[in-house]
C-alpha positions as CSV (number, residue, x, y, z in Angstrom):
1,X,-6.3,-168.1,143.1
2,X,-7.1,-164.8,143.1
3,X,-6.4,-161.6,141.0
4,X,-6.2,-158.1,142.5
5,X,-8.9,-155.3,141.2
6,X,-9.2,-151.9,141.7
7,X,-12.6,-149.7,141.7
8,X,-12.4,-145.5,141.8
9,X,-15.9,-144.7,143.8
10,X,-17.7,-141.6,145.2
11,X,-18.7,-140.8,148.3
12,X,-22.2,-142.3,147.8
13,X,-20.8,-145.7,146.4
14,X,-18.3,-145.8,149.2
15,X,-21.4,-145.8,151.6
16,X,-23.2,-148.2,150.2
17,X,-20.0,-150.6,150.1
18,X,-19.8,-150.0,153.9
19,X,-23.4,-150.6,154.5
20,X,-22.7,-154.6,152.7
21,X,-20.0,-154.9,155.3
22,X,-17.5,-154.1,152.8
23,X,-18.5,-157.6,150.8
24,X,-19.8,-156.2,147.6
25,X,-20.6,-153.5,145.3
26,X,-23.9,-152.1,144.9
27,X,-26.3,-152.4,142.0
28,X,-25.5,-150.5,138.9
29,X,-28.2,-147.5,138.1
30,X,-30.5,-147.5,134.8
31,X,-27.8,-145.3,133.2
32,X,-24.9,-147.6,134.2
33,X,-24.9,-150.6,132.2
34,X,-21.4,-151.8,132.8
35,X,-19.9,-152.3,135.9
36,X,-15.8,-151.5,135.3
37,X,-13.2,-152.2,138.0
38,X,-9.7,-151.5,136.6
39,X,-6.3,-153.5,136.7
40,X,-3.9,-151.2,138.4
41,X,-3.7,-149.1,141.3
42,X,-2.4,-145.9,139.1
43,X,-5.6,-145.8,136.8
44,X,-8.0,-146.0,139.9
45,X,-6.3,-143.1,141.4
46,X,-6.4,-141.0,138.3
47,X,-10.3,-141.7,138.2
48,X,-10.7,-141.1,142.1
49,X,-8.9,-138.0,141.9
50,X,-9.2,-136.5,138.6
51,X,-13.0,-137.3,138.2
52,X,-14.7,-138.1,141.2
53,X,-13.4,-135.4,143.4
54,X,-14.8,-133.1,140.8
55,X,-18.0,-134.2,140.2
56,X,-18.8,-135.4,144.0
57,X,-16.0,-133.3,146.0
58,X,-14.4,-136.7,147.0
59,X,-12.9,-140.0,145.3
60,X,-12.1,-143.4,146.8
61,X,-9.4,-145.9,145.5
62,X,-11.0,-149.5,146.8
63,X,-8.9,-152.6,146.6
64,X,-10.3,-156.2,146.2
65,X,-9.4,-159.7,145.7
66,X,-11.6,-161.9,143.1
67,X,-11.4,-165.2,141.9
68,X,-9.3,-165.4,138.9
69,X,-11.2,-168.2,137.1
70,X,-14.3,-166.0,137.3
71,X,-12.7,-163.2,135.8
72,X,-11.2,-164.8,132.8
73,X,-14.4,-164.6,130.8
74,X,-14.1,-160.8,130.6
75,X,-11.6,-159.6,128.2
76,X,-9.2,-156.8,129.7
77,X,-10.6,-153.4,127.7
78,X,-7.9,-150.5,127.2
79,X,-9.5,-147.4,127.1
80,X,-6.6,-145.0,126.4
81,X,-3.1,-145.0,127.6
82,X,-1.0,-147.9,128.5
83,X,-2.6,-147.9,132.1
84,X,-5.8,-147.7,131.3
85,X,-7.0,-151.1,131.4
86,X,-10.5,-152.1,132.7
87,X,-13.2,-155.3,132.8
88,X,-16.3,-154.6,131.4
89,X,-18.8,-156.5,133.7
90,X,-22.3,-156.1,132.4
91,X,-24.5,-154.5,135.1
92,X,-26.9,-157.7,135.4
93,X,-23.7,-159.9,136.6
94,X,-23.0,-157.6,139.4
95,X,-24.5,-160.2,142.2
96,X,-22.1,-162.7,140.2
97,X,-19.2,-160.6,140.5
98,X,-20.0,-159.9,144.1
99,X,-20.3,-163.6,145.0
100,X,-16.6,-164.0,143.4
101,X,-14.9,-161.2,145.5
102,X,-12.8,-163.2,147.9
103,X,-12.3,-161.1,151.2
104,X,-13.4,-157.7,152.0
105,X,-13.4,-154.5,149.8
106,X,-10.6,-151.5,151.4
107,X,-10.2,-148.0,150.7
108,X,-6.2,-147.7,149.9
109,X,-6.9,-143.8,148.8
110,X,-8.9,-141.3,149.8
111,X,-9.0,-137.6,147.8
112,X,-11.0,-134.4,148.8
113,X,-11.7,-131.4,147.2
């Protein structure tokens, strides 16, 4: 069984995802202790459109499936409004997270300045 998750990204992260063959997210940078996929498309759109475009000129919403049993160990975090739900994956677990992705990561929305 899988769960659908979303990840808003900028061009730099998208290029790294593409370089992986659309199979994994890149390691976190030292200033990024948490990898946070989000639980719904609407929230991912807000981040990609309102934050990523502002900071880097473009924003993309990625969608992917992940093994449901694996993500059960992470508590859903609400960081604002009703739709602002995300998972907090420690940076050191990104390889394990990536190994639990089922299928390919796909871009479902693109935003530009």
